[in-house]
N, C-alpha and C positions, 0 to 999 in steps of 0.2 A: 628346069624348063625355061626356054627363052621367052621373054614377054612379047605379047602381040604388038606389032607396029601400029602407031597412031600417026596419022598424017598431020604434019606441022604442029607438033605439040608446043605448048608454051615452055615447058621444061620436060626434057626427055625422061625415060625410065631411069630411076635412081633410088638410092636409099640415103637418108639424111645422116648428118654427122652426130646427132644426139638421139637418145632413146625415144623421147616424145616431142611432138611438135603440135602447136595450136595454130591453125590457119584461120585468120579472120578476114572475111570479105569486106573490103572498104568501098567498093563500087556499088552503085544502086543496081541491084540484079533483078529488079521487078520484071523486066521483059527479056532477060537473058535466056538464050537457047544453048543447050549443052553447057560447057564450062565446068564439068564435074572434075573431081579428082579420081583418077582410075587406080584401083588397087589390084595387084596381080595375085590371083588365087593360086593355090597349090597345084591345080591342074592346068595352069596357064591361061585360064579365062580371066576376063576383067570384070571386077565388081566396081560399079560407079557410085561414088558418094554424091548424092544429088546436090545441085547448086544451092548454096545457102539461101533460104527464102527470107525475103525482107519482112520486117515487122511493120504492120500498119498501126500507127499510133497518131492520134490527133489528125487524121486524114493525110498524114505524111508517110511516105515509104522510106524506111530507114535501113541502112546497111548495118553490119555488126554481128551477124551470126557467124559461128565458128565451127570448125571440125577439129577434133583432137585425134591424132594419129600416132601409132608406134612407128614413126618414120624411119628409125634405124633398122628395124626388122622387116618391114613390109616394103617391097618394091612398089613405087607409085609414079604417076605421071600427071601433069597438069594438062587437061584437055582444053583446046581452044573453045572460047565462048563466042556466040554470035548474037546479032540483033542488039548490040550495045556498043557504045563508043570505046569503052575501056573495060578491062578486067584487072583490077588492082587488089592484091591481097597483102597482108603482113603476116609474118611467121615468127612465133616466139618458141624457143627451144627449152626443154626441161630435162632434168635427170631425176632419178629417185631421191626423195628427201632423206631417206634412211641410208646412211653411209655404208651399212652392212650389205645392202643389196647390190647386185651386179650393175656396174656402170659401163655401158658399151660405147661410150662417147669416143669419137675420133675427130681429127681435123680434115677428114676426107671432104672434098668438094668445096672447102673454104680456104685452104692454105694459099691458093694463088689469087684469092680475091681479098686478102686481108693485109693489113700492115703487119708484116711478119714479126718484128720485134715486140710489138704490142700483143699480138696473138700468143706468142711464146710465153710472155710474162703472165698473162691472164690464165693461160692453159696450165702452166707449171704451178702457180700459186693455188689454183683451185684443186689440182690433183694432190698437192702436198697437204692442203687443208683437209681433204677427204681422208687421206691416209692417217693424218694425225687423229682424226675422230675415230677411225677404226682401231688404232692402237689404244686410245684412251678407253674405248668401250671394252676391249678385251682385257685391259689392265684392271678395270673396275670389276668385270665379271670374275677374274681370277681372285681378286681380293675378297669378293663375296663368297666364292667357293672355298677359299682358304679358311675364312672365319667360320663357315659352317662345318668344315672338316674338323677344325680344332674343337668346336663345341660338341661334336659328335664323338670324338675320340679321347678327349682329355676330361678327366673327372671334374676338373675345375673350369674347363672351357678356356684355359689360358692360351694366349698366342705366343709364338716364339719357340716352341719345342714340338712342332707337329711331326709325328712319326708316320703319318699316312700321306702318300703322294697326292698333291693337288694338281700337278701339271700332267696332262696326257700328251706325251712327246709326239705321238703319231698325229694327233689332231693339230698340235702346234706346228708340226712340219708342213702339213697340208695348207694351213692358214698362211704360213710364211711364204710358201711357194706362190700362193695366189697374190700376195702383196708384191712380191718381186716381179711377177709377170705384169702386174699393173704398172709398176715403175718402169719396166722395160717398154711397155706400150706408150707410156708418157714420153719417154725419150725418142721412141721411133717416130712419133707424130711431129717431132721437130727436126726431122732430117731435111737436107737441102732440097729446094724445089727442083723438079724436073719437068720435062715436056708432058709427062703423063698427068701432072697436076692440072693441066688445062683441059682434061677430058672429064666430063661428069661421069662419076662411077656408080655402077649399080651392084658392086660386089663389096665384100668386106675388106678390111685392111688390118687384120690383127696379126700380132707377133705370134709365130708358131713356136 
């Protein structure tokens, strides 16, 4: 369903490049009207995340409240705020710490705003690091499984002559295909820039 139009949004309807984002309000929002982050619901209606409320401390109103959002999955929009001179926020992006979890990151919406050689270097090294962690985890899991299999099937529990299969070929095939798709997506995100990269996107950009 198409998202509802908002008049003069600060940022139009879009999805972020990374799974999670933390949006911190830097401006003093004590008297701000509107200025929420609008989230598109499944039925096309808008759920508004209220403007971060300032914290009153030592008789001073301080900014600094934040909203954490699954920005890669949820279409959202920055609604204009009123009754204040400025509305400044800072956004920090995150991915799952556990490398085994699905990482939906893309370079959508940032490719045309970045120093491309630097972006490609950081993008590639982070993706390769994540892959190396996945391979190491699987290798350790197989070693543990192999040792347990030997202990269960060999009278003396010795390693090196295991007659029971440790590797599930079907499971390994599925796992490998997942990693290959991840590598294909990594390369796809480094394709040459086109005019479409200048348009803020509200759709996915995954390799099929």
